[in-house]
C-alpha angles and dihedrals in degrees: 000000000000126000096240091060092050089047089054088052089052092049092048091046090050092052092044093049091049091052091045092050090049089052090047092051091049090048091052090049091052092045093049092047090048092050088053090048091049090051091051089043092058092047093049092044093050090047090048093052090048092050091048091053090047090048091058091055092044093049090050089051091049089051090053091049092046091048090049091051091047092048093048090046092050092046091047093049091049091048091048091049092050092046091046090053092048092048094045091049091051092048090047093049092046092048090050091052091048089047090053090050091050089056094052105089115202116238106258091225089069093062134063092216108069096171093087135047105223124184133213088264090066092063099051133076119247095193092116089054090055091047092052091049091053091049089049090056091048091051091050089051091049090051092050091046091052093050096050097041104055112030091183093180089061090049091053092049092049092049090048089053090051090052090051091050091048093050089051093049091044090053091049093050092045087057091045091051090049091049090046090054094048116015098036092042090052092047091051090049091049091048090052090054092045091048089053092048091048090052090050091048092049090049091050093049091045091050090049090051090051092048092051092052089047090052090053089059093048098051093087093044119114091222123096111254099161094123091052091048091048091054091045090051090057091045090053089059095043095047089075089056089050089051090050090050089049090054089050091051090049091050090051090047092048091048092051092047090050089051090051090047090047090050090051093047089051089048091048092050092051090043089057088051088050091051090050089047093053089047090052096049091044089054089046089052090054090050091048092050089050090050091047090050090047096051091046087053090049090049090050091051090044092053089055090048090045090054091050092048095047090048092050092044089054089050088049092053090050090046091051088053088051090050090053090049090045091053092045091048090054092052090045088052090054092050092044092053089046090050090052090049091051092048091048091050090050092049091047090053090051091049093049091049091046092048089051092052092045091049090053091049090047093051092047091049092048093052092049092050091050091049091049090048092052096046107033116005094077092061094056125085115255091254092058102037119119110262131209095033091154095038117098119239093237143016113204124179119194122193120183120206115251104249121180118245119233129205116260090234091059091051093046092048092049091052092049093049094049093047092059 
């Protein structure tokens, strides 16, 4: 074996070793980067699973808040509707009573001013009617405020969309967890085997390099090393195959590392979506809590308004009773005046009849006194003569109270109304 051949082996071994070491260094770089990625991968995956579990609890809380808002909204709308009906009924009843009063014209004989034709409505206060109208406007405003402040249907839709987004993310991360348990575990296992094979290949190429340098020192030896050289000659051919295998191992390693990195990048992308999701539902929680606080404030204000309306409606019901008594009292007044007129007429008739009888008695008495005076009085002494012959037996003065006269239509109408 000549020295130039061995030197060529050394040169080839040197080149091969340099390439193998470069591949080894690159492999280590990939492995170290992948280990760092796997460490981050585990952190992100654990965080993702924690956030998903927390999201379930948060979504359940949001559902409770949304349901509470919806329930309070429904109860409030029902209470408003009931109160609105009660208020409208009271206003309607009161308006009807006022309308009735406006149609009852007061008999002109009851008033000093006969130039107008007032009604019972003109003599009664309508302050309670004005108060109810103001409360009706306030209730309308409260209803409008409730409708524009809650929008519970929109809240339900938003929450439903969040649940859909969560289910989608949960499905994605279930798949990621499964892949992490299988695919990533297999890739890590494969990389461990490849790393071991690379180390063996590097060791083999390094040993070959050492053997070539050793052969270069033995070429001038007097001893016979032909068997060693023969083995080394075969190794010099096979080392290129080892280098090719090493390149193949590195390609496999690089492919696995890229898959792991791709898995991590996919995980990171979905993790970012999960972070944005948790930010969105947290913001939604803040909005829900504000809406809950708002509707509770509206309910509080409504309860105060409800108390005012119910109080005023009660006053209205009492006032309507008063109106009925007021109307009845007016008709009773008409009939009472008519009764007095009838009594006065009856008394006047008695007086006229009595005066007639008394006048007849008076005339008869006067004639008899004149007759006595002509026939007997002149024979009596002055001390015994009948006195007061020209003086009447009585002097009665009758004075009837001045009672107003009412129209027959007023009296008839009053009777008819009271008979109903």
